[in-house]
N, C-alpha and C positions, 0 to 999 in steps of 0.2 A: 507210218507216222509222217505227217506233213511238216516240212521245214517251216512253213508259215506259222503253224500252230506252236511249234517249239519257240520260234523267235518271239511270238506274241506272249508266250508264257514268261519269257525273260525280259519283256519290254525292250527288245533289241532293235537298234537302228538297222537300216537296210544294208549298210556296209558290213556290219558285224554278221548279218545273216549269210553273206557271201563267204566271209572268213570261216565261219562255223561250218558251212557246207563243205568247203575245201578241206578243212581239218578232219571232218567225219569221213570223207571219202579217202583221205590219206590213211587214217587209222584203220579203216576197214581193209584197205590193201595190205596193211601190216598185220592183219589177223584179229583186230579188235572188233567187237560188235558196237552198234550204235548205242546199246544200253550202257556198256562200259564207258563209252565216251561221255554220254549224257550225265551219268552218275559222277564221273570224275570232275566234270565241269561244276556240278552242284557242290561237291566237296571242296574244290579249289576256291570257289567263290565264297564259301561259307555264308551264303545268303539264306537266312531262314525264310525270307519273303517269297522265295521261289520253290521252297521245299514241297509244298502241297501240289503245285502245278506239275513239278517233275514226277511226283509219285502218281498223280493222275495219268500222265502220259505213259509211265511205265506200267501201271496197272491195266490200262486199256490195250497196250500194244506189245507188251513183252512176254506174253504167254505165261509159262509156268513161273518164270522169275517174277513177273508182275503179281501173280497169285501169291507167291511167297512173301513179297513185300507187304501185301494186304494182311496176310496171316500174322507176320511179325508185328506189324503195327497194331493189329487188333489184340493179339495176345500179350504183347509187352508194352504197348503204348508209347514206344520210343521211336527214335530215328535210327534206322538201320545203317 
C-alpha cells in the first residue's frame, strides 16, 4: 500500500502524511498491523466520505481480511 494513495484517499495535507507515516511505523513496532491502524483511523474520524476509499484499499491490499470485508459488505450490505 502506498502512503501517497492513502493520503490522497483522505485528502490529507503533506504534514499529515508525515504524521500518519510516523504513527503507522510506531504502531507496527508495537505489534499492530497497518490494517488495524487504518481501520481505527476510519472509526475515530467517523467520516462516511472516506469509507469507500478505505474499503477499496483494504480490499486490494489486506489479503484474506480484505476478502472478508468484501464478503460482509456483499452479504449484509453494511459497514463492518
